[in-house]
C-alpha positions as CSV (number, residue, x, y, z in Angstrom):
1,X,-33.0,17.7,-90.1
2,X,-30.6,15.6,-92.0
3,X,-28.1,18.5,-92.2
4,X,-28.3,19.1,-88.4
5,X,-27.6,15.4,-87.7
6,X,-24.6,15.5,-90.0
7,X,-23.3,18.6,-88.2
8,X,-23.7,17.0,-84.8
9,X,-22.0,13.9,-85.9
10,X,-19.2,15.9,-87.5
11,X,-18.8,17.9,-84.3
12,X,-18.5,14.8,-82.2
13,X,-16.1,13.3,-84.6
14,X,-13.9,16.4,-84.4
15,X,-14.0,16.4,-80.6
16,X,-13.1,12.7,-80.5
17,X,-10.3,13.2,-83.0
18,X,-9.1,16.2,-81.0
19,X,-9.1,14.2,-77.8
20,X,-7.3,11.3,-79.4
21,X,-4.7,13.6,-80.9
22,X,-4.2,15.2,-77.5
23,X,-3.7,11.8,-75.9
24,X,-1.4,10.7,-78.6
25,X,0.5,14.0,-78.4
26,X,0.8,13.6,-74.7
27,X,2.3,10.2,-75.0
28,X,4.6,11.3,-77.8
29,X,5.8,14.1,-75.7
30,X,6.5,11.7,-72.9
31,X,8.5,9.5,-75.2
32,X,10.4,12.4,-76.7
33,X,11.2,13.8,-73.2
34,X,12.3,10.4,-72.1
35,X,14.5,10.0,-75.2
36,X,15.9,13.5,-75.0
37,X,16.6,13.1,-71.3
38,X,18.4,9.8,-71.9
39,X,20.7,11.3,-74.6
40,X,21.6,14.3,-72.5
41,X,22.1,12.1,-69.4
42,X,24.5,9.9,-71.4
43,X,26.5,12.9,-72.6
44,X,26.6,14.5,-69.1
45,X,27.4,11.2,-67.4
46,X,30.3,10.6,-69.8
47,X,31.8,14.0,-69.2
48,X,31.2,13.7,-65.4
49,X,32.9,10.3,-65.2
50,X,36.0,11.7,-67.0
51,X,36.1,14.8,-64.8
52,X,35.4,12.6,-61.7
53,X,38.4,10.4,-62.4
54,X,40.6,13.5,-62.9
55,X,39.4,15.0,-59.7
56,X,40.0,11.7,-57.9
57,X,43.7,11.7,-58.9
58,X,44.0,15.4,-58.0
59,X,42.4,14.9,-54.6
60,X,44.8,12.0,-53.8
61,X,47.8,14.2,-54.7
62,X,46.5,17.1,-52.7
63,X,45.9,14.9,-49.7
64,X,49.4,13.4,-49.9
65,X,51.0,16.8,-50.2
66,X,49.1,18.6,-47.5
67,X,49.2,15.6,-45.0
68,X,52.9,15.0,-45.6
69,X,53.7,18.7,-44.8
70,X,51.5,18.7,-41.8
71,X,52.9,15.4,-40.4
72,X,56.5,16.7,-41.0
73,X,55.9,19.8,-38.8
74,X,54.1,17.9,-36.1
75,X,56.6,15.1,-36.0
76,X,59.4,17.6,-35.6
77,X,57.6,19.1,-32.6
78,X,57.1,15.6,-31.1
79,X,60.8,14.7,-31.6
80,X,61.7,18.0,-30.0
81,X,59.5,17.1,-27.1
82,X,61.2,13.7,-26.8
83,X,64.6,15.4,-27.0
84,X,63.6,17.6,-24.1
85,X,62.7,14.5,-22.1
86,X,66.2,13.1,-22.8
87,X,67.7,16.3,-21.6
88,X,65.6,16.2,-18.5
89,X,66.9,12.8,-17.6
90,X,70.6,13.9,-17.6
91,X,72.1,15.0,-14.2
92,X,71.1,18.6,-13.6
93,X,73.8,19.2,-11.0
94,X,77.3,17.9,-10.3
95,X,77.2,14.2,-11.4
96,X,79.8,13.1,-8.8
97,X,77.7,14.5,-5.9
98,X,74.5,12.8,-7.3
99,X,76.4,9.5,-7.8
100,X,77.8,9.7,-4.3
101,X,74.3,10.4,-2.8
102,X,72.8,7.5,-4.7
103,X,75.4,5.1,-3.4
104,X,75.1,6.3,0.2
105,X,71.4,7.1,0.4
106,X,70.6,4.0,2.5
107,X,73.4,4.9,5.0
108,X,73.6,8.6,5.2
109,X,70.7,10.9,6.0
110,X,72.2,13.8,4.1
111,X,72.6,11.7,1.0
112,X,69.0,10.6,1.2
113,X,67.9,14.2,1.5
114,X,70.0,15.2,-1.5
115,X,68.4,12.5,-3.6
116,X,64.9,13.5,-2.5
117,X,65.5,17.2,-3.2
118,X,67.0,16.3,-6.6
119,X,63.9,14.3,-7.5
120,X,61.6,17.0,-6.3
121,X,63.3,19.6,-8.4
122,X,62.9,17.5,-11.4
123,X,59.2,16.9,-10.7
124,X,58.6,20.6,-10.3
125,X,60.4,21.5,-13.5
126,X,57.6,20.2,-15.7
127,X,53.8,20.1,-15.6
128,X,53.4,16.9,-17.6
129,X,55.0,14.5,-15.1
130,X,52.8,11.9,-13.3
131,X,55.7,10.6,-11.3
132,X,59.5,10.1,-11.1
133,X,61.1,6.8,-9.8
134,X,64.7,6.3,-9.0
135,X,65.8,2.7,-8.7
136,X,69.2,2.0,-7.0
137,X,70.6,-1.2,-8.4
138,X,72.9,-2.2,-5.5
139,X,70.3,-1.9,-2.7
140,X,67.3,-2.8,-4.9
141,X,65.4,0.2,-3.4
142,X,63.6,2.9,-5.2
143,X,62.4,6.5,-4.5
144,X,59.0,7.6,-5.9
145,X,58.0,11.2,-6.3
146,X,54.2,11.6,-7.0
147,X,51.4,13.9,-6.3
148,X,49.0,12.7,-3.6
149,X,46.0,14.8,-2.5
150,X,47.6,17.9,-4.1
151,X,50.9,17.4,-2.2
152,X,54.1,16.2,-3.8
153,X,55.5,13.4,-1.7
154,X,58.6,11.2,-1.8
155,X,58.2,7.6,-0.8
156,X,60.7,4.7,-0.8
157,X,60.3,1.0,-1.4
158,X,62.1,-2.1,-2.4
159,X,61.8,-4.3,-5.5
160,X,63.8,-7.2,-6.8
161,X,61.8,-7.6,-10.1
162,X,62.9,-4.4,-11.8
163,X,65.9,-6.1,-13.5
164,X,63.5,-8.6,-15.0
165,X,61.5,-6.0,-16.9
166,X,61.9,-5.5,-20.6
167,X,62.5,-1.8,-20.3
168,X,65.3,-2.4,-17.9
169,X,66.9,-4.8,-20.3
170,X,66.5,-2.4,-23.2
171,X,68.1,0.4,-21.2
172,X,71.0,-1.9,-20.3
173,X,71.6,-2.9,-23.9
174,X,71.0,0.6,-25.5
175,X,74.2,2.5,-26.4
176,X,72.7,5.7,-25.1
177,X,71.6,4.0,-21.8
178,X,67.9,4.8,-22.1
179,X,64.6,3.3,-23.1
180,X,61.2,4.5,-24.0
181,X,58.2,2.5,-22.7
182,X,54.8,2.9,-24.2
183,X,51.8,2.9,-21.8
184,X,49.1,3.1,-24.5
185,X,48.1,-0.5,-24.0
186,X,47.3,-0.5,-20.3
187,X,47.0,-4.3,-20.0
188,X,50.5,-4.9,-21.3
189,X,51.9,-1.9,-19.5
190,X,50.8,-3.2,-16.1
191,X,52.8,-6.3,-16.6
192,X,56.0,-4.3,-17.1
193,X,55.4,-1.6,-14.4
194,X,56.6,-2.7,-11.0
195,X,56.2,0.7,-9.5
196,X,53.0,1.9,-7.9
197,X,52.5,4.2,-10.8
198,X,49.1,5.7,-12.0
199,X,48.9,4.3,-15.6
200,X,45.5,5.5,-16.3
201,X,46.7,9.1,-17.0
202,X,50.2,8.1,-18.4
203,X,51.0,7.5,-22.0
204,X,54.8,7.0,-21.8
205,X,57.6,6.2,-19.5
206,X,61.3,7.2,-20.1
207,X,64.0,5.3,-18.3
208,X,67.6,6.5,-18.1
209,X,70.4,4.2,-16.9
210,X,73.0,6.0,-14.7
211,X,76.5,4.3,-14.8
212,X,79.6,4.9,-12.7
213,X,82.0,7.1,-14.6
214,X,85.0,5.0,-13.7
215,X,83.7,1.4,-13.7
216,X,80.8,1.9,-16.1
217,X,78.7,-0.3,-13.9
218,X,75.0,0.5,-13.6
219,X,74.3,2.5,-10.4
220,X,70.7,3.5,-10.8
221,X,67.8,3.9,-13.2
222,X,65.7,7.0,-13.2
223,X,62.2,6.6,-14.7
224,X,59.8,9.5,-15.8
225,X,56.1,8.8,-16.3
226,X,54.5,11.4,-18.5
227,X,50.8,12.3,-19.0
228,X,49.4,13.0,-22.4
229,X,48.9,16.7,-22.0
230,X,51.8,18.0,-24.1
231,X,51.5,15.1,-26.6
232,X,47.8,15.8,-27.1
233,X,48.5,19.5,-27.5
234,X,51.0,18.8,-30.2
235,X,48.8,16.3,-32.0
236,X,45.9,18.7,-32.1
237,X,47.7,20.4,-35.0
238,X,47.0,17.4,-37.1
239,X,43.6,17.9,-39.0
240,X,41.4,15.0,-38.1
241,X,38.1,14.0,-39.8
242,X,35.7,11.2,-39.3
243,X,37.1,7.8,-40.4
244,X,40.7,8.9,-40.2
245,X,43.3,7.6,-37.8
246,X,46.6,8.7,-36.3
247,X,49.5,6.5,-35.1
248,X,52.7,7.6,-33.4
249,X,55.4,4.9,-33.5
250,X,58.8,4.5,-32.0
251,X,61.9,3.6,-34.1
252,X,61.3,0.0,-33.3
253,X,57.6,0.2,-34.3
254,X,56.3,0.5,-30.7
255,X,53.0,2.3,-30.3
256,X,53.0,5.5,-28.3
257,X,49.7,7.0,-29.5
258,X,46.7,5.7,-31.3
259,X,43.4,7.4,-31.6
260,X,41.6,4.1,-31.7
261,X,43.1,1.0,-30.0
262,X,40.7,-1.4,-31.8
263,X,41.8,0.0,-35.2
264,X,45.5,-0.4,-34.1
265,X,45.0,-4.0,-33.1
266,X,43.3,-4.8,-36.4
267,X,46.1,-2.9,-38.2
268,X,48.8,-4.9,-36.4
269,X,47.0,-8.1,-37.4
270,X,47.0,-7.3,-41.1
271,X,50.6,-5.9,-41.1
272,X,50.1,-2.1,-41.3
273,X,53.1,-1.2,-39.0
274,X,55.3,-3.7,-40.9
275,X,54.3,-2.0,-44.2
276,X,55.2,1.4,-42.8
277,X,58.6,0.2,-41.7
278,X,59.3,-1.4,-45.1
279,X,58.0,1.5,-47.2
280,X,60.4,4.4,-48.1
281,X,58.2,6.7,-50.2
282,X,56.2,8.3,-47.3
283,X,52.8,7.1,-48.5
284,X,51.2,3.9,-49.8
285,X,47.8,2.3,-50.2
286,X,46.6,-0.2,-47.6
287,X,43.4,-2.3,-47.5
288,X,41.6,-3.5,-44.4
289,X,38.7,-5.7,-45.2
290,X,36.3,-3.6,-47.3
291,X,38.0,-0.3,-46.3
292,X,40.8,1.2,-48.5
293,X,43.2,3.7,-46.9
294,X,45.8,6.1,-48.1
295,X,48.6,5.9,-45.5
296,X,50.7,9.0,-45.3
297,X,53.5,9.0,-42.7
298,X,56.6,11.0,-41.7
299,X,59.7,9.3,-40.2
300,X,61.8,11.7,-38.2
301,X,65.4,12.2,-39.5
302,X,66.9,12.8,-36.1
303,X,65.5,9.9,-34.0
304,X,63.4,7.8,-36.4
305,X,60.0,8.3,-34.7
306,X,57.1,7.8,-37.2
307,X,53.8,9.7,-37.3
308,X,51.4,7.9,-39.6
309,X,47.9,8.9,-40.7
310,X,45.6,6.4,-42.5
311,X,43.0,8.3,-44.5
312,X,40.0,6.5,-46.0
313,X,39.8,6.9,-49.8
314,X,36.1,7.5,-49.5
315,X,36.9,10.7,-47.5
316,X,39.4,11.8,-50.2
317,X,37.0,11.2,-53.0
318,X,34.2,13.1,-51.3
319,X,35.1,16.4,-52.9
320,X,35.4,14.7,-56.3
321,X,31.9,13.2,-55.9
322,X,30.5,16.6,-55.0
323,X,32.0,18.1,-58.1
324,X,30.7,15.2,-60.2
325,X,27.1,15.8,-58.9
326,X,27.5,19.5,-59.6
327,X,28.6,18.7,-63.2
328,X,25.4,16.7,-63.7
329,X,23.3,19.5,-62.3
330,X,24.9,22.2,-64.6
331,X,24.9,20.0,-67.8
332,X,21.2,19.1,-67.7
333,X,19.9,22.6,-68.3
334,X,16.8,24.4,-67.1
335,X,14.3,22.0,-68.7
336,X,16.0,18.9,-67.7
337,X,16.8,20.4,-64.3
338,X,13.1,20.8,-63.8
339,X,12.4,17.3,-64.9
340,X,15.1,15.9,-62.7
341,X,14.0,18.0,-59.8
342,X,10.6,16.5,-60.0
343,X,12.0,13.0,-60.1
344,X,14.6,13.6,-57.4
345,X,12.2,15.5,-55.1
346,X,9.4,13.0,-55.6
347,X,11.8,10.2,-54.6
348,X,13.0,12.2,-51.7
349,X,9.5,12.7,-50.6
350,X,8.2,9.2,-51.2
351,X,11.2,7.5,-49.7
352,X,10.8,9.1,-46.2
353,X,7.0,8.4,-46.5
354,X,7.7,4.8,-47.3
355,X,10.1,4.5,-44.4
356,X,7.6,6.2,-42.1
357,X,4.9,3.8,-43.4
358,X,7.1,0.8,-42.7
359,X,7.9,2.0,-39.2
360,X,4.3,2.7,-38.5
361,X,3.4,-0.8,-39.6
362,X,6.0,-2.2,-37.2
363,X,4.5,-0.1,-34.4
364,X,1.0,-1.2,-35.2
365,X,2.1,-4.8,-35.1
366,X,3.4,-4.3,-31.6
367,X,7.1,-3.5,-32.2
368,X,7.6,-0.6,-29.8
369,X,11.3,-0.2,-30.9
370,X,10.3,1.3,-34.3
371,X,12.0,4.5,-35.1
372,X,11.8,6.5,-38.4
373,X,14.9,8.4,-39.6
374,X,14.4,12.2,-39.8
375,X,15.5,13.9,-43.0
376,X,15.6,17.7,-43.2
377,X,13.1,20.0,-41.7
378,X,10.0,19.7,-43.8
379,X,6.5,18.4,-43.0
380,X,7.6,14.8,-43.4
381,X,10.5,15.3,-41.1
382,X,8.0,16.9,-38.7
383,X,5.8,13.8,-38.9
384,X,8.8,11.5,-38.5
385,X,10.0,13.4,-35.5
386,X,6.6,13.3,-33.8
387,X,6.1,9.7,-34.6
388,X,9.4,9.0,-32.8
389,X,8.2,11.0,-29.9
390,X,5.0,9.0,-29.8
391,X,6.9,5.7,-29.8
392,X,9.2,7.0,-27.1
393,X,6.3,8.2,-25.0
394,X,4.5,4.9,-25.5
395,X,7.5,3.0,-24.2
396,X,7.8,5.4,-21.3
397,X,4.1,4.9,-20.4
398,X,4.4,1.1,-20.7
399,X,7.5,1.1,-18.5
400,X,5.8,3.4,-16.0
401,X,2.7,1.3,-15.9
402,X,4.7,-1.8,-15.5
403,X,6.7,-0.3,-12.6
404,X,3.5,1.0,-11.0
405,X,2.0,-2.5,-11.2
406,X,5.1,-3.9,-9.4
407,X,5.0,-1.2,-6.8
408,X,1.2,-1.6,-6.3
409,X,1.6,-5.4,-6.0
410,X,4.4,-5.0,-3.4
411,X,2.4,-2.4,-1.5
412,X,-0.7,-4.6,-1.4
413,X,1.3,-7.5,-0.1
414,X,2.8,-5.4,2.7
415,X,-0.6,-3.9,3.5
416,X,-2.2,-7.4,3.7
417,X,0.5,-8.6,6.1
418,X,0.3,-5.5,8.2
419,X,-3.5,-5.9,8.7
420,X,-3.1,-9.5,10.1
421,X,-0.5,-8.8,12.8
422,X,-2.3,-6.4,15.2
423,X,-5.3,-8.6,16.0
424,X,-3.1,-11.6,16.9
425,X,-0.7,-9.4,19.0
426,X,-3.7,-8.1,20.9
427,X,-5.0,-11.6,21.7
428,X,-1.5,-12.8,22.7
429,X,-1.0,-10.0,25.1
430,X,-4.5,-10.6,26.5
431,X,-3.6,-14.2,27.2
432,X,-0.3,-13.3,28.9
433,X,-2.1,-10.8,31.0
434,X,-4.8,-13.3,32.1
435,X,-2.1,-15.9,32.9
436,X,-0.1,-13.4,35.0
437,X,-3.2,-12.4,37.0
438,X,-4.4,-15.9,37.8
439,X,-1.0,-17.7,38.4
440,X,2.3,-16.5,39.5
441,X,4.4,-19.1,37.8
442,X,7.6,-19.3,35.7
443,X,5.8,-20.4,32.6
444,X,4.9,-16.8,32.0
445,X,8.5,-16.3,30.9
446,X,8.0,-19.0,28.2
447,X,4.9,-17.2,27.0
448,X,6.8,-13.9,26.7
449,X,9.6,-15.6,24.8
450,X,7.0,-17.2,22.4
451,X,5.4,-13.8,21.9
452,X,8.8,-12.2,21.2
453,X,9.7,-14.8,18.6
454,X,6.2,-14.6,17.1
455,X,6.4,-10.8,16.8
456,X,9.9,-11.0,15.3
457,X,8.6,-13.5,12.7
458,X,5.7,-11.2,11.9
459,X,7.8,-8.1,11.2
460,X,10.5,-9.9,9.2
461,X,10.8,-8.6,5.6
462,X,10.3,-12.0,3.9
463,X,7.1,-12.5,1.9
464,X,7.7,-16.2,1.3
465,X,8.9,-18.7,4.0
466,X,9.5,-22.4,4.3
467,X,6.8,-24.7,5.7
468,X,9.1,-25.5,8.6
469,X,9.4,-21.8,9.6
470,X,5.7,-21.3,9.3
471,X,4.9,-24.4,11.4
472,X,7.3,-23.3,14.1
473,X,5.5,-20.0,14.2
474,X,2.1,-21.7,14.4
475,X,3.4,-23.9,17.2
476,X,4.3,-20.8,19.2
477,X,1.0,-19.2,18.2
478,X,-1.0,-22.2,19.4
479,X,0.9,-22.3,22.7
480,X,-0.2,-18.7,23.4
481,X,-3.8,-19.5,22.4
482,X,-3.7,-22.6,24.8
483,X,-2.7,-20.3,27.6
484,X,-5.9,-18.3,26.8
485,X,-8.4,-21.2,26.3
486,X,-6.7,-24.0,28.3
487,X,-7.8,-27.5,27.7
488,X,-10.6,-26.4,25.4
489,X,-8.2,-26.1,22.5
490,X,-6.6,-29.2,21.0
491,X,-4.2,-29.0,18.0
492,X,-3.1,-31.9,15.7
493,X,-0.5,-31.8,13.0
494,X,-0.3,-34.1,10.0
495,X,2.6,-32.7,8.0
496,X,5.0,-35.1,6.3
497,X,8.7,-34.3,6.9
498,X,9.3,-34.3,3.1
499,X,7.0,-31.3,2.7
500,X,8.9,-29.1,5.2
501,X,10.9,-27.4,2.5
502,X,7.9,-26.2,0.5
503,X,7.6,-22.4,0.3
504,X,4.4,-20.7,1.6
505,X,3.2,-17.1,2.1
506,X,4.2,-15.9,5.5
507,X,1.3,-16.0,8.1
508,X,-0.9,-17.9,5.8
509,X,-1.5,-20.9,8.1
510,X,-1.9,-18.5,11.0
511,X,-4.8,-16.7,9.2
512,X,-6.6,-20.0,8.8
513,X,-5.9,-21.1,12.4
514,X,-7.0,-17.7,13.7
515,X,-10.3,-17.9,11.8
516,X,-10.9,-21.4,13.3
517,X,-10.3,-20.0,16.8
518,X,-12.5,-16.9,16.2
519,X,-15.5,-18.7,14.5
520,X,-15.3,-22.0,16.3
521,X,-13.6,-21.9,19.7
522,X,-14.8,-18.5,20.8
523,X,-18.4,-19.3,19.9
524,X,-18.8,-22.5,22.0
525,X,-17.8,-23.6,25.5
526,X,-16.9,-27.2,24.5
527,X,-13.5,-28.5,23.4
528,X,-12.5,-27.8,19.8
529,X,-9.9,-29.7,17.9
530,X,-7.9,-27.9,15.2
531,X,-6.1,-30.2,12.7
532,X,-3.3,-28.8,10.4
533,X,-2.3,-31.0,7.5
534,X,-0.5,-30.8,4.1
535,X,-0.7,-33.1,1.1
536,X,0.3,-33.2,-2.6
537,X,-2.0,-33.5,-5.6
538,X,-1.1,-33.6,-9.2
539,X,-1.3,-29.9,-9.7
540,X,-1.4,-28.3,-6.2
541,X,-0.1,-28.3,-2.7
542,X,-3.1,-28.6,-0.4
543,X,-2.7,-27.1,3.1
544,X,-5.8,-27.8,5.3
545,X,-6.9,-26.3,8.6
546,X,-10.0,-28.1,9.9
547,X,-12.0,-27.7,13.1
548,X,-15.0,-29.5,14.7
549,X,-16.8,-26.4,15.7
550,X,-20.3,-25.2,14.8
551,X,-19.3,-24.2,11.3
552,X,-20.4,-21.3,9.1
553,X,-24.0,-20.4,8.6
554,X,-24.9,-20.9,4.9
555,X,-25.6,-17.2,4.3
556,X,-22.4,-16.2,6.0
557,X,-20.3,-18.8,4.1
558,X,-21.8,-17.5,0.8
559,X,-21.0,-13.9,1.7
560,X,-17.4,-14.8,2.6
561,X,-16.9,-16.7,-0.7
562,X,-18.4,-13.8,-2.7
563,X,-16.0,-11.3,-1.0
564,X,-13.1,-13.3,-2.4
565,X,-14.0,-11.9,-5.9
566,X,-14.8,-8.4,-4.8
567,X,-12.5,-5.4,-5.4
568,X,-10.0,-4.4,-2.7
569,X,-12.0,-1.5,-1.4
570,X,-15.3,-3.4,-1.4
571,X,-14.3,-6.3,0.9
572,X,-16.2,-7.0,4.1
573,X,-14.6,-6.0,7.4
574,X,-15.3,-9.1,9.5
575,X,-13.7,-11.5,6.9
576,X,-10.7,-9.4,6.1
577,X,-8.2,-12.1,7.1
578,X,-9.5,-14.7,4.7
579,X,-10.0,-12.1,1.9
580,X,-6.4,-10.9,2.4
581,X,-5.1,-14.4,2.3
582,X,-7.0,-15.2,-0.9
583,X,-5.7,-11.9,-2.5
584,X,-2.1,-12.7,-1.5
585,X,-2.3,-16.2,-3.1
586,X,-3.6,-14.7,-6.3
587,X,-0.9,-12.0,-6.4
588,X,2.0,-14.4,-5.6
589,X,1.0,-17.5,-7.6
590,X,-1.6,-16.4,-10.2
591,X,-5.1,-17.5,-10.9
592,X,-4.5,-21.1,-10.2
593,X,-4.0,-20.4,-6.5
594,X,-7.0,-20.0,-4.3
595,X,-8.6,-20.5,-0.9
596,X,-11.5,-22.9,-0.5
597,X,-13.9,-23.1,2.5
598,X,-16.1,-26.2,3.2
599,X,-18.4,-25.9,6.3
600,X,-21.5,-27.5,7.8
601,X,-22.8,-28.2,11.3
602,X,-20.0,-30.8,11.9
603,X,-17.2,-28.2,11.5
604,X,-15.2,-26.2,9.0
605,X,-12.5,-27.2,6.6
606,X,-10.4,-24.5,5.0
607,X,-8.0,-25.5,2.1
608,X,-5.2,-23.3,0.7
609,X,-4.3,-24.5,-2.8
610,X,-0.8,-23.5,-4.1
611,X,0.2,-24.5,-7.7
612,X,3.2,-26.9,-7.6
613,X,4.9,-24.7,-10.2
614,X,5.4,-22.1,-7.5
615,X,7.7,-24.6,-5.7
616,X,9.5,-26.2,-8.6
617,X,12.8,-26.2,-6.7
618,X,11.2,-28.5,-4.1
619,X,9.1,-30.8,-6.2
């Protein structure tokens, strides 16, 4: 027995020692792996940093070499294009005949036809022309050749402000009698363009001054406006990546092309063009804020035009960074590659999950603009994508529901108005018919006029009207009802002039007055007085229509008041007018608006309460 106990204890001790050894070994392995990983990472990192710096320098040199050669070829093509423009501006036929035609174009029809044919021939000679303008200095007239509705037309005009433009002055002062005008900045170009030219499709204008051969006095200026078709075709040969920019500058640093005008304006502000003009090496480093650029440019040897390309250093170093990461991956080895893969992939997995969790928390808190970025095509990307679809669909449903509510509200308002008008129109026509049968008098015309004005008021598109308009309508309405009931109907108004500007729902007072006529005047043979009044309280505008008729029966009054709170489809048919008015008040002004009815055997008093906040502009 003693030996068995000792064996059991010994066995448990061995198991405990084995478990402890395993735990210690597991921790030691972790420490060794961590230490070994750290040493190798330091070695690989040192080698990678050295190779990365060498690759950076090599990348910069390659960028300078390749970009310089490319800009040289493209700039030569651009200068050849500009040289062709200069050649185009020279007289294509006998100069004496052209000069004579220009001087006598305003006097001789044949000279004018010669000038127009000459300009047409120039226009048809190229497909990148937007227009040609010939300004005659002596007569201050000009000829314009443009394409209008697929037809090439020649028009004439006069202008005395051409000599005041900067391009005219430049052409006058230039030894070669010409001037290039940039149209890249449309705002500045409009100030210097006196012709009716289409600047939206033009990038440059070329002006050639034509002088008399004998006296050297200026005779005319011919102007060519070019679209960007040929220029863009030439510039497409320049490789262009994200973040890079391209500038084409004249010998005097004028801008004739910029891929991004905002970048150009910032560059002008910090002196990029001045640095290009001052630098002679063909490349330099330029900094704009936090962005560092390698600026490579080519200045043409023939005419001095400059093609410059600022390249972000981060784009140049991208290949070096790729090679650096590749060096890390190779240097770690298979074991470390597995460990790093676990770390990297775990971070890549948990980071999107954390981002998705954050966006889901925003969404659950009511932020319906939450959107999770989608990385790759794995399950997490699938979840992120469908989460974004859910958010988008939720926004669409909310917007659709909101729009449906607006449409529903508007439709209900229109339906409520439409249900009120037919009953009144029937009674008014009945009164006019009765009057016409009993009496053949001129006052029938007045009733017809009142009915026409009333009907026009009812079908007007306004939902809200001023109290003055509503009372004018009620006055016409009561005049028609008096024609029906005669002296049995008496009407009194107690409406302060200061309350005439308050805004009310259209036909609201008519609904109350119509109810008083129907439930008071039509049920008795005695005279009934209807009093219409308005007053202000602290929170509401109170509009009252009271009569001294028999009043509502208690059960009937209770039924009408209960129908105010019933659903639209459950309302009672014989109290539709009051229910409609109560519904309109709630839709237009909210829960604080309501219709109250107080009735007993001495009469009925109906009160329409409108919150004063609904009429703040009049309070």
